[in-house]
NUPAMAR-513613 format. One record per residue: residue in three letters; y, x, z of N, C-alpha, C in turn. Coordinates in pm, whole numbers, plus 50000, padded with zeros to 5 digits. Layout:
# NUPAMAR-513613
<'ala' <Y X Z> <Y X Z> <Y X Z>>;
...
END
This chain:
# NUPAMAR-513613
<'met' <25933 47189 07027> <25851 47100 06929> <25758 47019 07003>>;
<'gln' <25715 46916 06987> <25589 46823 07057> <25496 46795 06956>>;
<'val' <25379 46815 06985> <25250 46772 06892> <25244 46630 06909>>;
<'arg' <25268 46551 06798> <25258 46408 06823> <25108 46357 06803>>;
<'phe' <25054 46411 06675> <24922 46369 06636> <24849 46487 06552>>;
<'leu' <24726 46485 06580> <24636 46625 06545> <24541 46560 06443>>;
<'glu' <24535 46562 06322> <24436 46501 06241> <24328 46614 06205>>;
<'ile' <24223 46574 06219> <24108 46685 06174> <24006 46585 06061>>;
<'val' <24001 46660 05936> <23920 46607 05838> <23814 46702 05820>>;
<'thr' <23707 46635 05831> <23584 46702 05856> <23460 46609 05766>>;
<'pro' <23361 46680 05698> <23257 46587 05640> <23149 46561 05767>>;
<'asp' <23151 46592 05878> <23069 46584 05994> <23148 46529 06128>>;
<'val' <23189 46396 06086> <23270 46328 06171> <23210 46284 06334>>;
<'asp' <23080 46259 06292> <22993 46215 06437> <22966 46357 06507>>;
<'gly' <22938 46466 06441> <22923 46582 06509> <23051 46651 06572>>;
<'thr' <23155 46640 06500> <23289 46687 06557> <23325 46596 06689>>;
<'ile' <23325 46473 06669> <23344 46373 06794> <23239 46429 06912>>;
<'ser' <23137 46431 06889> <23015 46487 06993> <23063 46606 07070>>;
<'ile' <23128 46682 07005> <23165 46833 07059> <23292 46787 07139>>;
<'phe' <23387 46733 07110> <23495 46693 07179> <23459 46586 07295>>;
<'glu' <23393 46499 07276> <23352 46397 07374> <23268 46470 07501>>;
<'arg' <23190 46553 07451> <23085 46621 07543> <23155 46721 07634>>;
<'ser' <23239 46792 07552> <23339 46906 07627> <23446 46864 07695>>;
<'ser' <23496 46737 07713> <23627 46705 07785> <23613 46571 07795>>;
<'pro' <23722 46515 07874> <23712 46358 07918> <23761 46271 07807>>;
<'val' <23782 46334 07689> <23837 46239 07583> <23727 46151 07546>>;
<'lys' <23773 46027 07484> <23689 45935 07429> <23744 45865 07305>>;
<'phe' <23680 45882 07184> <23743 45822 07067> <23710 45697 07026>>;
<'ser' <23798 45630 06963> <23786 45462 06935> <23681 45455 06827>>;
<'asp' <23680 45344 06781> <23595 45294 06644> <23688 45316 06555>>;
<'pro' <23642 45328 06401> <23726 45361 06323> <23835 45273 06301>>;
<'val' <23950 45321 06261> <24075 45269 06247> <24109 45277 06093>>;
<'ala' <24129 45159 06038> <24136 45144 05900> <24281 45189 05856>>;
<'glu' <24396 45166 05926> <24515 45212 05881> <24517 45391 05880>>;
<'phe' <24444 45440 05930> <24413 45605 05939> <24306 45656 05861>>;
<'gly' <24273 45565 05761> <24155 45622 05675> <24014 45629 05733>>;
<'asn' <24013 45524 05830> <23897 45503 05908> <23842 45629 06006>>;
<'ala' <23995 45677 06059> <23967 45788 06130> <23939 45722 06284>>;
<'arg' <23864 45790 06373> <23862 45775 06516> <23947 45849 06585>>;
<'ile' <24026 45773 06669> <24130 45847 06739> <24114 45827 06901>>;
<'ala' <24171 45934 06959> <24161 45955 07107> <24315 45972 07137>>;
<'glu' <24328 45911 07252> <24445 45933 07327> <24471 46048 07419>>;
<'met' <24584 46128 07417> <24576 46246 07491> <24684 46206 07595>>;
<'pro' <24638 46284 07715> <24722 46245 07852> <24894 46257 07822>>;
<'asp' <24936 46351 07740> <25080 46360 07705> <25147 46278 07608>>;
<'gly' <25057 46182 07574> <25095 46075 07478> <25075 46120 07314>>;
<'gly' <25036 46217 07293> <24958 46244 07170> <24832 46185 07110>>;
<'gln' <24804 46214 07003> <24665 46126 06969> <24597 46240 06872>>;
<'val' <24469 46265 06856> <24387 46318 06796> <24272 46239 06714>>;
<'ser' <24299 46252 06567> <24203 46181 06492> <24123 46262 06436>>;
<'ile' <23967 46207 06412> <23887 46249 06321> <23838 46180 06218>>;
<'arg' <23830 46225 06096> <23799 46117 05969> <23728 46217 05888>>;
<'ala' <23667 46138 05794> <23586 46194 05665> <23700 46228 05571>>;
<'pro' <23679 46303 05453> <23781 46319 05347> <23773 46176 05281>>;
<'met' <23892 46150 05229> <23906 46013 05158> <23862 46041 05007>>;
<'his' <23855 46129 04966> <23816 46157 04826> <23737 46300 04796>>;
<'asp' <23670 46316 04689> <23639 46454 04650> <23715 46579 04674>>;
<'ala' <23837 46546 04646> <23927 46674 04614> <23984 46687 04769>>;
<'glu' <23971 46614 04872> <24032 46657 04984> <23932 46745 05071>>;
<'ala' <23972 46848 05102> <23891 46971 05158> <23914 46930 05328>>;
<'pro' <23825 47005 05433> <23833 46982 05548> <23972 47038 05593>>;
<'val' <24039 46998 05698> <24162 47052 05733> <24206 47000 05861>>;
<'thr' <24269 47081 05954> <24328 47037 06080> <24463 47039 06042>>;
<'arg' <24540 46914 06043> <24659 46920 06020> <24762 46865 06157>>;
<'thr' <24855 46937 06167> <24941 46915 06303> <25054 46833 06251>>;
<'tyr' <25095 46721 06338> <25213 46634 06291> <25309 46643 06408>>;
<'phe' <25408 46699 06382> <25510 46713 06513> <25599 46590 06512>>;
<'leu' <25640 46567 06657> <25726 46454 06672> <25878 46477 06626>>;
<'thr' <25931 46383 06580> <26084 46399 06532> <26137 46263 06545>>;
<'asp' <26262 46245 06581> <26364 46130 06576> <26391 46081 06446>>;
<'asp' <26400 46197 06358> <26478 46145 06215> <26389 46216 06130>>;
<'ile' <26272 46167 06071> <26175 46191 05974> <26249 46233 05844>>;
<'glu' <26320 46144 05799> <26382 46176 05684> <26445 46308 05650>>;
<'thr' <26527 46318 05759> <26601 46456 05759> <26531 46576 05797>>;
<'ala' <26406 46545 05866> <26332 46675 05936> <26253 46705 05786>>;
<'thr' <26208 46611 05728> <26120 46636 05595> <26203 46686 05461>>;
<'glu' <26337 46632 05459> <26445 46712 05364> <26449 46849 05406>>;
<'lys' <26498 46869 05530> <26510 47018 05575> <26384 47115 05543>>;
<'ala' <26261 47063 05576> <26159 47158 05563> <26133 47182 05412>>;
<'val' <26147 47106 05319> <26137 47105 05181> <26270 47208 05145>>;
<'ala' <26364 47194 05203> <26479 47260 05131> <26460 47408 05195>>;
<'ala' <26390 47439 05311> <26353 47549 05359> <26229 47641 05288>>;
<'gly' <26162 47566 05181> <26068 47624 05118> <25912 47551 05112>>;
<'ala' <25935 47457 05181> <25796 47377 05203> <25765 47292 05056>>;
<'glu' <25649 47256 05058> <25611 47188 04944> <25560 47050 05007>>;
<'leu' <25630 46916 04945> <25609 46785 04999> <25491 46766 04925>>;
<'ala' <25399 46722 05012> <25269 46679 04997> <25265 46513 04999>>;
<'his' <25329 46492 05095> <25308 46318 05107> <25451 46268 05166>>;
<'pro' <25519 46202 05084> <25670 46140 05137> <25641 46070 05251>>;
<'val' <25755 46037 05303> <25780 45947 05434> <25702 45825 05419>>;
<'leu' <25601 45785 05485> <25536 45651 05477> <25508 45584 05631>>;
<'glu' <25543 45456 05627> <25547 45383 05751> <25382 45327 05754>>;
<'ile' <25332 45347 05876> <25209 45273 05910> <25251 45160 05989>>;
<'pro' <25255 45026 05936> <25308 44935 06017> <25243 44924 06172>>;
<'gly' <25350 44908 06265> <25308 44906 06427> <25267 45029 06459>>;
<'arg' <25249 45139 06384> <25211 45271 06434> <25321 45389 06429>>;
<'gly' <25393 45382 06337> <25507 45472 06304> <25505 45543 06147>>;
<'lys' <25594 45644 06142> <25606 45687 06000> <25548 45855 06010>>;
<'phe' <25493 45898 05890> <25470 46025 05873> <25499 46083 05753>>;
<'ser' <25520 46217 05736> <25518 46299 05599> <25421 46429 05614>>;
<'ile' <25383 46468 05507> <25301 46573 05489> <25370 46699 05398>>;
<'phe' <25371 46813 05466> <25399 46929 05370> <25324 47054 05392>>;
<'phe' <25324 47116 05289> <25244 47242 05286> <25329 47362 05278>>;
<'his' <25264 47469 05360> <25355 47606 05334> <25240 47708 05374>>;
<'gly' <25248 47819 05307> <25188 47943 05356> <25029 47891 05368>>;
<'glu' <24977 47806 05267> <24844 47762 05257> <24830 47686 05394>>;
<'asn' <24897 47625 05462> <24886 47547 05593> <24943 47411 05558>>;
<'gln' <24896 47306 05627> <24935 47177 05594> <25007 47137 05752>>;
<'phe' <25107 47067 05744> <25193 47035 05831> <25226 46882 05830>>;
<'gly' <25277 46813 05909> <25344 46682 05914> <25456 46658 06024>>;
<'tyr' <25549 46554 05988> <25620 46499 06109> <25565 46368 06134>>;
<'trp' <25619 46333 06242> <25587 46202 06302> <25699 46143 06366>>;
<'gln' <25710 46009 06339> <25826 45916 06409> <25776 45812 06448>>;
<'asp' <25779 45770 06593> <25735 45660 06629> <25822 45540 06621>>;
END
């Protein structure tokens, strides 16, 4: 499995970005509207890390890992069949890729297809 996208949701976006930019060579973008105004850093292996604020009052801070897949619909269906709870169905972000989100064991995961 390859991590394609790591999403960090935090009430302290600037502080979290400062930690990573000061402790590594990574640099984050300006806010990207298609990603809930997340600021995104490109990783050397082709993956991305995003840091954003919660999008609504009910969204708690979380670190969510999205695994790369060639067939997101099948991967998502198999995760649900194996016991995961579907939190967000497959959705395309135009020009960026597709994602889905599922929960299991109080953890949040996702699949990503370029």
